VOPAGU-2260 file (C-alpha; in pm, 1 decimal, decimal comma):
REM VOPAGU-2260
SITE   aa  ch    i         X         Y         Z
SITE  UNK   A    0    1776,9    2096,1   -1345,8
SITE  UNK   A    1    1949,3    2134,6   -1010,1
SITE  UNK   A    2    2091,4    1850,5    -804,7
SITE  UNK   A    3    1888,6    1967,8    -503,3
SITE  UNK   A    4    1563,4    1930,4    -697,9
SITE  UNK   A    5    1658,6    1580,3    -813,8
SITE  UNK   A    6    1746,4    1474,9    -457,6
SITE  UNK   A    7    1422,9    1621,1    -325,0
SITE  UNK   A    8    1220,2    1430,2    -584,6
SITE  UNK   A    9    1415,9    1113,2    -508,4
SITE  UNK   A   10    1305,4    1148,0    -146,3
SITE  UNK   A   11     948,2    1200,4    -268,6
SITE  UNK   A   12     978,0     880,5    -471,1
SITE  UNK   A   13    1113,1     694,2    -168,5
SITE  UNK   A   14     827,4     823,0      48,5
SITE  UNK   A   15     570,8     723,4    -215,0
SITE  UNK   A   16     736,4     383,9    -246,1
SITE  UNK   A   17     730,1     296,5     124,5
SITE  UNK   A   18     365,6     404,9     142,8
SITE  UNK   A   19     289,3     167,0    -144,4
SITE  UNK   A   20     480,0    -105,2      38,8
SITE  UNK   A   21     257,3     -72,3     345,5
SITE  UNK   A   22     -41,3    -105,8     113,4
SITE  UNK   A   23      91,4    -389,4    -101,7
SITE  UNK   A   24     262,4    -604,9     164,7
SITE  UNK   A   25     -66,2    -724,6     309,7
SITE  UNK   A   26    -216,9    -765,6     -36,4
SITE  UNK   A   27      67,6    -985,4    -157,6
SITE  UNK   A   28      46,8   -1202,1     156,6
SITE  UNK   A   29    -327,1   -1252,6     108,0
SITE  UNK   A   30    -283,2   -1321,9    -262,2
SITE  UNK   A   31      19,7   -1546,8    -217,7
SITE  UNK   A   32     -84,0   -1746,0      89,2
SITE  UNK   A   33    -460,7   -1759,1      46,7
SITE  UNK   A   34    -476,7   -1743,5    -331,5
SITE  UNK   A   35    -741,6   -1472,9    -294,4
SITE  UNK   A   36    -797,1   -1169,2    -515,7
SITE  UNK   A   37    -910,8    -900,5    -271,1
SITE  UNK   A   38   -1036,0    -587,7    -444,0
SITE  UNK   A   39   -1161,7    -453,6    -109,7
SITE  UNK   A   40    -809,2    -396,4      21,8
SITE  UNK   A   41    -831,6     -30,2     -80,0
SITE  UNK   A   42   -1143,6       8,3     134,3
SITE  UNK   A   43    -941,5     -98,9     440,1
SITE  UNK   A   44    -692,5     178,0     352,3
SITE  UNK   A   45    -987,4     420,4     352,7
SITE  UNK   A   46   -1124,8     288,3     684,1
SITE  UNK   A   47    -786,3     337,1     850,8
SITE  UNK   A   48    -771,9     696,5     726,4
SITE  UNK   A   49   -1122,7     776,8     850,1
SITE  UNK   A   50   -1058,9     613,6    1188,3
SITE  UNK   A   51    -739,8     815,6    1232,6
SITE  UNK   A   52    -906,8    1143,5    1129,5
SITE  UNK   A   53   -1203,0    1097,7    1364,2
SITE  UNK   A   54   -1002,7     983,7    1667,9
SITE  UNK   A   55    -732,9    1247,3    1618,7
SITE  UNK   A   56   -1002,8    1517,0    1597,9
SITE  UNK   A   57   -1180,8    1391,9    1909,6
SITE  UNK   A   58    -871,9    1345,1    2122,9
SITE  UNK   A   59    -627,0    1593,0    1972,9
SITE  UNK   A   60    -366,6    1314,4    1961,6
SITE  UNK   A   61    -218,5    1207,5    1629,4
SITE  UNK   A   62     -64,8     894,2    1784,8
SITE  UNK   A   63    -404,2     781,2    1915,5
SITE  UNK   A   64    -532,5     834,0    1562,6
SITE  UNK   A   65    -265,2     602,3    1423,0
SITE  UNK   A   66    -345,5     338,4    1685,0
SITE  UNK   A   67    -714,5     370,7    1594,9
SITE  UNK   A   68    -633,2     322,2    1226,8
SITE  UNK   A   69    -447,9      -1,5    1300,4
SITE  UNK   A   70    -722,8    -129,9    1529,4
SITE  UNK   A   71   -1015,7     -32,5    1305,8
SITE  UNK   A   72    -863,3    -172,9     986,9
SITE  UNK   A   73    -751,6    -495,3    1159,1
SITE  UNK   A   74   -1094,9    -545,3    1319,2
SITE  UNK   A   75   -1276,0    -480,0     991,7
SITE  UNK   A   76   -1034,8    -709,2     809,0
SITE  UNK   A   77   -1092,5    -991,3    1057,9
SITE  UNK   A   78   -1469,7    -940,2    1036,5
SITE  UNK   A   79   -1463,9    -944,9     655,9
SITE  UNK   A   80   -1252,5   -1260,8     654,3
SITE  UNK   A   81   -1482,7   -1439,6     899,3
SITE  UNK   A   82   -1810,0   -1336,0     736,0
SITE  UNK   A   83   -1730,4   -1318,6     363,3
SITE  UNK   A   84   -1378,3   -1414,3     257,8
SITE  UNK   A   85   -1378,2   -1752,6     432,1
SITE  UNK   A   86   -1648,3   -1868,0     190,2
SITE  UNK   A   87   -1442,7   -1774,1    -116,6
SITE  UNK   A   88   -1121,8   -1974,9     -77,7
SITE  UNK   A   89   -1249,0   -2270,2    -279,8
SITE  UNK   A   90   -1430,7   -2056,6    -535,8
SITE  UNK   A   91   -1281,5   -1942,8    -864,0
SITE  UNK   A   92   -1124,3   -1600,6    -906,8
SITE  UNK   A   93   -1430,7   -1454,0   -1079,4
SITE  UNK   A   94   -1641,7   -1520,6    -768,9
SITE  UNK   A   95   -1371,5   -1361,6    -553,7
SITE  UNK   A   96   -1359,2   -1052,7    -775,8
SITE  UNK   A   97   -1737,8   -1011,9    -772,4
SITE  UNK   A   98   -1767,2   -1063,7    -395,1
SITE  UNK   A   99   -1484,5    -826,1    -303,8
SITE  UNK   A  100   -1610,6    -567,4    -553,3
SITE  UNK   A  101   -1945,1    -583,2    -372,5
SITE  UNK   A  102   -1755,2    -522,1     -48,0
SITE  UNK   A  103   -1607,8    -204,2    -199,3
SITE  UNK   A  104   -1958,4     -71,4    -264,4
SITE  UNK   A  105   -2084,9    -173,6      80,3
SITE  UNK   A  106   -1789,9     -23,8     268,6
SITE  UNK   A  107   -1786,4     295,0      60,5
SITE  UNK   A  108   -2156,7     362,8     109,9
SITE  UNK   A  109   -2135,7     261,7     476,8
SITE  UNK   A  110   -1851,4     508,6     529,0
SITE  UNK   A  111   -2041,5     779,6     343,3
SITE  UNK   A  112   -2351,2     717,3     556,1
SITE  UNK   A  113   -2147,5     725,4     879,9
SITE  UNK   A  114   -1916,2    1019,4     815,2
SITE  UNK   A  115   -2087,3    1208,5     534,2
SITE  UNK   A  116   -1969,0    1298,2     185,9
SITE  UNK   A  117   -1744,7    1588,7     283,3
SITE  UNK   A  118   -1373,6    1510,9     318,0
SITE  UNK   A  119   -1204,5    1502,9     658,0
SITE  UNK   A  120    -856,4    1636,2     731,9
SITE  UNK   A  121    -567,5    1527,8     950,6
SITE  UNK   A  122    -326,0    1788,9    1078,1
SITE  UNK   A  123      45,5    1732,0    1088,7
SITE  UNK   A  124     147,7    1676,2    1453,4
SITE  UNK   A  125     347,0    1964,1    1595,0
SITE  UNK   A  126     654,4    1752,5    1665,2
SITE  UNK   A  127     669,1    1651,1    1297,5
SITE  UNK   A  128     592,9    1990,2    1144,4
SITE  UNK   A  129     858,8    2191,8     970,0
SITE  UNK   A  130    1150,7    2073,1     761,5
SITE  UNK   A  131    1478,2    1894,7     814,1
SITE  UNK   A  132    1785,8    2067,5     673,7
SITE  UNK   A  133    2027,4    1822,3     509,6
SITE  UNK   A  134    2265,0    2102,2     416,8
SITE  UNK   A  135    2362,9    2222,3      73,3
SITE  UNK   A  136    2021,9    2378,9      20,0
SITE  UNK   A  137    1834,6    2049,0      54,5
SITE  UNK   A  138    1544,6    2068,0     299,6
SITE  UNK   A  139    1266,9    1814,4     333,1
SITE  UNK   A  140     946,6    1795,2     541,6
SITE  UNK   A  141     993,8    1607,1     867,4
SITE  UNK   A  142     658,8    1433,1     829,6
SITE  UNK   A  143     752,0    1280,7     494,6
SITE  UNK   A  144    1079,9    1163,2     645,4
SITE  UNK   A  145     875,5    1002,1     925,2
SITE  UNK   A  146     671,1     810,4     665,4
SITE  UNK   A  147     993,4     680,5     511,7
SITE  UNK   A  148    1126,2     577,5     853,4
SITE  UNK   A  149     804,1     402,3     957,5
SITE  UNK   A  150     779,0     222,0     624,7
SITE  UNK   A  151    1134,9      89,9     647,5
SITE  UNK   A  152    1079,8     -20,9    1008,7
SITE  UNK   A  153     765,6    -208,7     901,1
SITE  UNK   A  154     956,2    -370,1     614,2
SITE  UNK   A  155    1227,8    -491,4     854,6
SITE  UNK   A  156     963,2    -615,9    1097,2
SITE  UNK   A  157     782,3    -812,3     825,8
SITE  UNK   A  158    1106,4    -972,1     707,9
SITE  UNK   A  159    1180,1   -1083,1    1064,4
SITE  UNK   A  160     821,9   -1202,8    1112,2
SITE  UNK   A  161     829,8   -1417,5     799,1
SITE  UNK   A  162    1184,7   -1549,9     845,7
SITE  UNK   A  163    1230,4   -1585,6    1221,6
SITE  UNK   A  164     897,8   -1651,0    1395,0
SITE  UNK   A  165     669,5   -1950,5    1430,2
SITE  UNK   A  166     389,1   -1753,5    1268,8
SITE  UNK   A  167     616,4   -1679,0     973,9
SITE  UNK   A  168     699,7   -2046,8     935,1
SITE  UNK   A  169     328,0   -2125,9     928,9
SITE  UNK   A  170     264,1   -1851,7     673,6
SITE  UNK   A  171     534,6   -1989,4     444,3
SITE  UNK   A  172     414,1   -2344,9     492,7
SITE  UNK   A  173      55,1   -2239,7     429,4
SITE  UNK   A  174     152,1   -2103,9      91,3
SITE  UNK   A  175     340,1   -2420,8      -2,2
SITE  UNK   A  176      91,0   -2684,2     116,5
SITE  UNK   A  177    -210,3   -2576,0     320,3
SITE  UNK   A  178    -346,8   -2933,2     343,0
SITE  UNK   A  179     -24,6   -3061,9     497,5
SITE  UNK   A  180      -1,5   -2798,2     771,3
SITE  UNK   A  181    -370,3   -2852,2     848,7
SITE  UNK   A  182    -296,5   -3224,8     887,2
SITE  UNK   A  183     -12,5   -3135,2    1127,1
SITE  UNK   A  184    -259,4   -2964,8    1359,7
SITE  UNK   A  185    -230,8   -2599,5    1253,0
SITE  UNK   A  186    -564,9   -2418,4    1259,7
SITE  UNK   A  187    -556,6   -2294,3     901,8
SITE  UNK   A  188    -874,1   -2087,5     943,8
SITE  UNK   A  189    -725,8   -1897,6    1237,0
SITE  UNK   A  190    -400,1   -1850,2    1044,8
SITE  UNK   A  191    -587,2   -1699,9     750,6
SITE  UNK   A  192    -777,2   -1462,1     978,3
SITE  UNK   A  193    -449,7   -1343,3    1133,0
SITE  UNK   A  194    -289,6   -1289,3     792,0
SITE  UNK   A  195    -591,5   -1099,1     662,1
SITE  UNK   A  196    -610,4    -880,0     973,0
SITE  UNK   A  197    -234,4    -811,6     954,2
SITE  UNK   A  198    -259,4    -703,4     591,9
SITE  UNK   A  199    -564,7    -490,9     671,1
SITE  UNK   A  200    -387,2    -315,1     959,3
SITE  UNK   A  201     -93,4    -220,8     735,1
SITE  UNK   A  202    -330,7     -81,5     473,8
SITE  UNK   A  203    -513,8     115,8     743,7
SITE  UNK   A  204    -187,8     259,4     876,2
SITE  UNK   A  205     -86,0     364,5     525,1
SITE  UNK   A  206    -420,3     540,0     480,0
SITE  UNK   A  207    -383,5     719,7     813,1
SITE  UNK   A  208     -32,8     845,5     737,3
SITE  UNK   A  209    -123,3     960,5     387,4
SITE  UNK   A  210    -434,7    1128,8     528,9
SITE  UNK   A  211    -211,4    1409,3     654,9
SITE  UNK   A  212     -88,1    1477,2     300,6
SITE  UNK   A  213    -425,0    1438,4     127,0
SITE  UNK   A  214    -788,0    1477,6     222,0
SITE  UNK   A  215    -960,8    1176,0     377,7
SITE  UNK   A  216   -1258,3    1091,0     159,0
SITE  UNK   A  217   -1471,5     804,6      35,6
SITE  UNK   A  218   -1306,4     614,4    -249,0
SITE  UNK   A  219    -953,2     729,3    -169,2
SITE  UNK   A  220    -824,8     371,5    -158,6
SITE  UNK   A  221    -911,9     258,9    -511,5
SITE  UNK   A  222    -635,6     448,5    -702,2
SITE  UNK   A  223    -378,0     322,6    -450,6
SITE  UNK   A  224    -513,4     -32,2    -486,4
SITE  UNK   A  225    -440,0     -25,2    -859,8
SITE  UNK   A  226     -80,6      75,8    -788,9
SITE  UNK   A  227     -55,4    -196,9    -522,3
SITE  UNK   A  228    -154,2    -459,1    -780,4
SITE  UNK   A  229     112,5    -320,4   -1014,2
SITE  UNK   A  230     363,5    -353,6    -730,0
SITE  UNK   A  231     287,3    -719,2    -657,0
SITE  UNK   A  232     295,8    -806,9   -1026,6
SITE  UNK   A  233     638,9    -645,8   -1057,9
SITE  UNK   A  234     775,5    -786,0    -731,6
SITE  UNK   A  235     621,7   -1132,3    -752,6
SITE  UNK   A  236     310,9   -1267,1    -582,8
SITE  UNK   A  237     366,0   -1372,3    -222,9
SITE  UNK   A  238     708,2   -1210,9    -186,4
SITE  UNK   A  239     762,5    -946,7      83,0
SITE  UNK   A  240    1102,0    -868,0     -68,8
SITE  UNK   A  241     933,8    -831,1    -406,9
SITE  UNK   A  242     670,0    -600,8    -257,7
SITE  UNK   A  243     940,6    -375,4    -114,0
SITE  UNK   A  244    1153,9    -362,3    -429,6
SITE  UNK   A  245     848,4    -327,7    -652,1
SITE  UNK   A  246     710,2     -44,8    -437,0
SITE  UNK   A  247    1035,5     147,3    -450,1
SITE  UNK   A  248    1061,9      97,6    -826,9
SITE  UNK   A  249     707,0     218,1    -883,6
SITE  UNK   A  250     748,5     513,3    -647,6
SITE  UNK   A  251    1074,9     628,6    -802,8
SITE  UNK   A  252     960,6     569,0   -1161,9
SITE  UNK   A  253     637,7     763,7   -1117,0
SITE  UNK   A  254     793,7    1054,6    -926,0
SITE  UNK   A  255    1109,1    1096,6   -1131,4
SITE  UNK   A  256     920,5    1052,3   -1456,2
SITE  UNK   A  257     697,6    1349,2   -1376,8
SITE  UNK   A  258    1002,5    1563,1   -1301,5
SITE  UNK   A  259    1250,3    1458,0   -1570,2
SITE  UNK   A  260    1032,3    1398,3   -1876,0
SITE  UNK   A  261     879,1    1747,6   -1926,9
SITE  UNK   A  262    1213,9    1931,9   -1961,0
SITE  UNK   A  263    1346,3    1646,7   -2179,4
SITE  UNK   A  264    1055,3    1671,8   -2423,0
SITE  UNK   A  265    1078,4    2050,9   -2421,5
SITE  UNK   A  266    1409,9    2019,1   -2603,6
SITE  UNK   A  267    1239,8    1861,3   -2906,1
SITE  UNK   A  268     899,7    2032,8   -2923,3
SITE  UNK   A  269     729,3    2352,7   -2808,0
SITE  UNK   A  270     659,8    2356,8   -2431,6
SITE  UNK   A  271     286,9    2388,7   -2492,1
SITE  UNK   A  272     298,3    2047,5   -2665,3
SITE  UNK   A  273     578,2    1893,1   -2461,6
SITE  UNK   A  274     416,1    1922,3   -2118,7
SITE  UNK   A  275      96,6    1722,5   -2191,7
SITE  UNK   A  276     288,1    1457,5   -2388,5
SITE  UNK   A  277     547,9    1419,1   -2113,3
SITE  UNK   A  278     282,2    1412,9   -1842,4
SITE  UNK   A  279      90,2    1139,5   -2022,9
SITE  UNK   A  280     405,9     933,7   -2072,0
SITE  UNK   A  281     500,6     982,2   -1706,5
SITE  UNK   A  282     160,0     846,0   -1603,9
SITE  UNK   A  283     218,9     544,8   -1828,4
SITE  UNK   A  284     573,7     485,7   -1707,0
SITE  UNK   A  285     487,7     246,7   -1422,4
SITE  UNK   A  286     278,0      31,7   -1656,5
SITE  UNK   A  287     559,5      30,0   -1910,9
SITE  UNK   A  288     789,6     -81,3   -1628,4
SITE  UNK   A  289     544,8    -359,5   -1538,2
SITE  UNK   A  290     529,8    -477,3   -1899,7
SITE  UNK   A  291     909,9    -488,1   -1925,1
SITE  UNK   A  292     939,9    -688,0   -1602,9
SITE  UNK   A  293     674,3    -936,4   -1717,1
SITE  UNK   A  294     850,9    -984,8   -2050,4
SITE  UNK   A  295    1182,3   -1057,7   -1878,8
SITE  UNK   A  296    1046,5   -1239,9   -1570,6
SITE  UNK   A  297     681,5   -1347,3   -1610,4
SITE  UNK   A  298     659,1   -1447,3   -1240,3
SITE  UNK   A  299     787,3   -1107,1   -1124,6
SITE  UNK   A  300    1128,7   -1010,1    -991,5
SITE  UNK   A  301    1104,5   -1231,5    -683,1
SITE  UNK   A  302     820,7   -1465,3    -769,8
SITE  UNK   A  303     822,3   -1762,6    -530,7
SITE  UNK   A  304    1064,8   -1594,7    -286,3
SITE  UNK   A  305     975,5   -1451,5      53,5
């Protein structure tokens, strides 16, 4: 296997990882600060993708589509928090799971009714089409590099938000003792709405950016949601650092496993048998990784850290 192929797949793993970070960062904030299990987070990913596809088609501007994805997902997230989620904070996790699962069905069928069952498509903007030549035979699509860049910028911005701003201080305090910060005059309900809308906007942006690489269709957020839960379990609930490291680990493990395992197994068994076995093991690899992390550190790699 050539070095160029390995480097190319490493970049694919990095791109997959930063996309998962945009999805999981908001989920881990909601889970860590609010103590809420939100199964509908994948639906916000879907709403962002649909908003971007529709607006980009109407206007011909990919950037307006991205802005629409942020706005639509944030607005829907705020609405969901005000109407439904706010009534679940003091309920047990089973009630939260049932309520947010119902939201998945409502949002999926609402999206299907509004936009139809056929998938929509986002075109790569002209200024991000083509490939970037790293030299040595390594070329990589500019758009995928843009996803990596945007994801890393968002990660840096979230770290600064949590560590350096008044809102970040309130978010950290809200996770530690929500009753105390409420007694100090902080509007905890407003804080929760902001956190939920922030997480929703990141999920919507992730859906919009991935919509260029995949078709935009109803239900596209659920498989990514499962991976996002794996990420926050590995990284530690409530930790932005954990979400970033966990996302990169999951992205690299999944991508490199699918590339490296088939030729490895082909050395010990016929290719006709090796490929399905290796593919199945590659699909399991991220869950094996999660199990190993939980055995070594039951709270996740950065459980309790921000």
